[in-house]
Backbone bond lengths (Angstrom), bond angles and torsions (degrees), N, CA, C in turn:
res aa  C-N    CA-C-N  psi(-1)  N-CA   C-N-CA  omega(-1)  CA-C   N-CA-C  phi
1 M - - - 1.382 - - 1.449 116.03 -
2 K 1.269 121.10 140.95 1.494 124.43 173.28 1.408 117.77 -110.34
3 K 1.331 117.93 126.53 1.535 126.46 176.23 1.431 104.41 -83.77
4 I 1.414 110.87 127.84 1.465 116.00 173.85 1.450 116.14 -97.66
5 R 1.304 118.63 158.14 1.555 121.11 -176.63 1.567 106.45 -75.58
6 P 1.292 115.44 125.92 1.520 118.97 -176.81 1.563 110.43 -69.15
7 R 1.310 115.25 121.80 1.469 117.48 175.60 1.549 109.14 -102.33
8 T 1.390 113.07 -20.58 1.471 120.93 179.59 1.512 106.62 -131.35
9 P 1.322 118.36 166.13 1.471 119.62 175.65 1.584 114.02 -61.46
10 G 1.394 109.62 -31.51 1.489 110.99 -176.73 1.537 116.23 -72.83
11 Q 1.387 110.66 -13.59 1.511 115.33 -178.62 1.557 113.28 -95.19
12 R 1.303 115.94 1.77 1.430 124.28 -172.62 1.609 113.80 -54.37
13 A 1.407 112.62 -46.42 1.358 116.98 -176.27 1.554 111.07 -108.02
14 R 1.257 117.82 22.44 1.443 123.93 -169.64 1.485 105.42 -90.05
15 I 1.489 117.04 131.49 1.435 122.43 168.21 1.489 108.08 -129.00
16 K 1.258 117.48 150.58 1.410 126.41 -176.93 1.524 110.56 -125.11
17 P 1.338 119.35 152.84 1.497 124.32 -176.78 1.517 106.34 -65.15
18 D 1.296 112.68 143.20 1.451 122.77 176.68 1.530 103.10 -80.92
19 D 1.330 117.15 122.53 1.488 120.12 179.98 1.478 118.00 -96.39
20 S 1.475 113.28 18.10 1.459 116.90 173.37 1.459 112.78 -74.02
21 Q 1.374 117.10 -17.50 1.516 124.76 -177.20 1.482 110.65 -75.98
22 I 1.416 115.45 -20.33 1.460 120.38 -172.80 1.516 113.38 -77.35
23 T 1.313 114.59 137.27 1.500 115.10 -172.40 1.597 102.07 -80.45
24 K 1.371 105.50 129.32 1.566 113.27 -177.26 1.584 111.43 -92.94
25 G 1.311 113.44 147.82 1.409 118.81 174.70 1.508 120.69 74.48
26 V 1.368 113.99 18.79 1.488 122.41 -174.95 1.532 107.30 -105.96
27 K 1.198 117.76 119.45 1.577 120.56 173.53 1.479 107.64 -78.62
28 P 1.455 121.08 142.83 1.339 124.45 172.48 1.593 115.44 -59.88
29 L 1.297 119.04 154.65 1.430 122.10 -175.98 1.476 105.14 -76.09
30 K 1.361 118.41 136.70 1.425 124.04 -171.26 1.653 104.54 -75.55
31 S 1.326 115.73 -29.33 1.563 118.01 -178.25 1.441 108.43 -70.30
32 L 1.444 123.81 -18.32 1.409 122.44 -178.89 1.607 111.71 -112.57
33 L 1.279 114.80 23.19 1.423 124.57 171.23 1.505 118.43 -106.99
34 L 1.278 123.10 141.00 1.475 127.26 173.77 1.539 106.55 -127.68
35 S 1.296 117.61 144.27 1.440 122.52 167.91 1.534 108.83 -66.79
36 K 1.338 112.55 144.71 1.476 118.27 177.96 1.487 108.38 -131.88
37 K 1.377 117.22 120.49 1.418 123.86 -176.73 1.528 106.61 -80.44
38 S 1.236 116.31 133.03 1.528 118.36 178.63 1.516 107.00 -86.52
39 K 1.359 113.85 125.81 1.402 123.18 -174.19 1.582 110.48 -88.68
40 A 1.428 113.27 -41.93 1.395 119.40 167.11 1.563 119.58 54.03
41 G 1.258 115.44 50.95 1.550 125.12 -179.20 1.510 110.39 72.50
42 R 1.174 119.88 36.81 1.477 124.69 175.24 1.584 108.56 -111.49
43 A 1.321 114.00 143.88 1.441 121.27 176.64 1.536 109.72 -82.55
44 K 1.258 119.61 -172.13 1.485 123.73 -171.68 1.562 107.00 -70.38
45 W 1.358 118.44 -26.89 1.494 117.88 -178.68 1.437 108.98 -90.78
46 G 1.255 121.34 0.60 1.603 119.59 170.87 1.538 111.25 99.10
47 R 1.290 119.93 -5.54 1.427 117.17 175.84 1.519 118.30 -78.80
48 I 1.220 118.49 152.36 1.467 118.65 -179.90 1.550 111.75 -76.97
49 T 1.336 119.72 116.54 1.374 118.51 -179.50 1.589 110.61 -111.25
50 I 1.325 117.03 -16.19 1.455 118.46 170.20 1.475 107.94 -122.41
51 R 1.346 116.57 124.55 1.396 120.02 -172.63 1.592 112.05 -87.87
52 H 1.331 112.18 157.53 1.541 118.22 174.41 1.491 111.72 77.91
53 R 1.519 114.83 24.52 1.477 114.14 176.84 1.537 102.14 -120.91
54 G 1.338 114.07 162.59 1.457 118.35 -179.28 1.509 110.79 123.13
55 G 1.369 110.82 179.49 1.442 116.06 -178.72 1.505 108.40 77.06
56 G 1.264 116.16 -157.24 1.480 122.41 -172.39 1.467 119.70 84.81
57 H 1.253 125.10 -178.83 1.407 129.39 175.64 1.481 113.48 -87.48
58 K 1.258 118.30 139.49 1.486 126.78 176.45 1.536 107.60 -58.40
59 K 1.310 119.26 139.85 1.404 124.36 -177.85 1.484 110.97 -130.73
60 K 1.372 118.14 140.38 1.478 120.88 171.76 1.474 108.49 -99.97
61 Y 1.293 122.23 147.58 1.427 122.02 178.34 1.549 108.65 -92.30
62 R 1.362 114.55 133.95 1.428 116.66 173.90 1.496 111.94 -94.23
63 I 1.373 116.32 134.03 1.487 120.35 -174.17 1.596 107.72 -85.04
64 I 1.396 110.03 107.85 1.450 119.90 -172.25 1.637 106.64 -92.24
65 D 1.290 114.64 141.54 1.522 119.18 -179.87 1.543 100.04 -97.47
66 F 1.362 117.72 95.88 1.432 126.21 173.29 1.472 116.99 -78.35
67 R 1.451 112.23 -31.24 1.545 115.03 175.52 1.477 114.07 -70.11
68 Q 1.306 123.38 -35.47 1.447 130.67 -170.53 1.445 110.00 39.24
69 D 1.370 111.30 71.67 1.529 116.61 -171.89 1.523 113.99 -102.16
70 K 1.380 109.25 9.94 1.647 114.31 174.99 1.501 104.63 -91.39
71 L 1.302 109.90 93.05 1.620 116.43 177.07 1.574 111.62 -93.05
72 N 1.233 118.42 146.33 1.404 127.68 175.97 1.565 113.89 58.86
73 I 1.342 114.18 30.93 1.491 123.05 175.06 1.567 105.25 -121.05
74 P 1.437 115.45 112.10 1.403 112.73 -176.18 1.584 113.81 -65.64
75 A 1.315 114.91 150.39 1.420 124.60 179.07 1.543 117.72 -137.24
76 V 1.324 115.31 163.50 1.429 114.63 -178.91 1.583 101.74 -133.22
77 V 1.367 117.55 139.49 1.436 124.25 172.94 1.525 104.49 -82.14
78 R 1.408 105.86 118.46 1.514 114.04 -176.97 1.542 108.29 -87.37
79 S 1.393 119.67 -40.86 1.371 122.11 -179.20 1.531 110.22 -154.66
80 I 1.348 112.79 155.03 1.574 120.09 169.93 1.531 104.43 -111.67
81 E 1.319 112.29 126.59 1.422 118.27 -174.77 1.527 115.89 -125.76
82 Y 1.228 117.34 160.23 1.487 123.85 177.20 1.569 106.76 -78.10
83 D 1.253 114.95 142.69 1.452 121.23 178.69 1.631 108.13 -124.37
84 P 1.292 121.93 109.00 1.459 121.72 -177.97 1.486 118.33 -63.18
85 N 1.470 112.48 -15.66 1.434 116.07 -174.36 1.571 117.86 -92.23
86 R 1.337 112.50 -7.56 1.356 123.65 -179.76 1.591 118.42 -146.68
87 S 1.260 117.91 159.02 1.386 119.76 -172.39 1.528 115.02 -82.99
88 A 1.373 117.26 -2.18 1.446 123.67 177.90 1.504 111.05 -101.25
89 F 1.242 118.84 156.75 1.513 120.77 173.03 1.514 105.60 -87.60
90 I 1.362 114.50 154.08 1.380 121.07 177.01 1.579 116.24 -110.51
91 A 1.261 120.02 157.68 1.467 118.31 179.04 1.567 110.57 -117.33
92 L 1.326 119.23 135.61 1.488 121.38 174.01 1.534 103.62 -87.84
93 V 1.311 114.26 120.83 1.492 122.48 179.36 1.482 108.78 -108.13
94 V 1.311 118.73 131.44 1.498 122.65 168.92 1.432 114.20 -111.60
95 Y 1.361 112.42 119.13 1.457 119.76 -174.79 1.589 110.68 -76.16
96 K 1.309 118.39 169.11 1.438 122.69 176.45 1.493 114.96 -60.68
97 D 1.341 111.76 -37.76 1.509 119.58 -179.95 1.482 115.91 -80.67
98 G 1.403 113.08 5.31 1.462 115.85 170.29 1.588 112.24 103.37
99 E 1.332 118.58 -19.34 1.525 122.12 -174.14 1.629 106.46 -71.37
100 K 1.297 112.31 141.61 1.460 119.67 178.62 1.603 105.46 -117.66
101 R 1.301 106.43 139.58 1.500 116.06 -179.80 1.570 110.62 -145.61
102 Y 1.369 113.35 153.35 1.463 116.27 170.33 1.428 107.25 -94.80
103 I 1.339 119.22 140.38 1.485 120.28 170.09 1.492 106.15 -130.49
């Protein structure tokens, strides 16, 4: 964790994750990506219901293995990556049988 220099009183106790542990220059696996359509303040019929939302950078959704149901199978963490859809980093895990998953 990295402590930042406080420029305002709200930043006095703020710490942010140290990104030196993130694997650099690795593209995410295409087999674990999904397209994510931005809804941006629109209701189910597509009309704008909340104003002033939208824009931003296009994101792909990473398929995360929340169940982690592969028990007693050895695995290796191949890389730690940034995920634009959540505040935590994700790890690419390669199991002994060759399957790859994000956790």
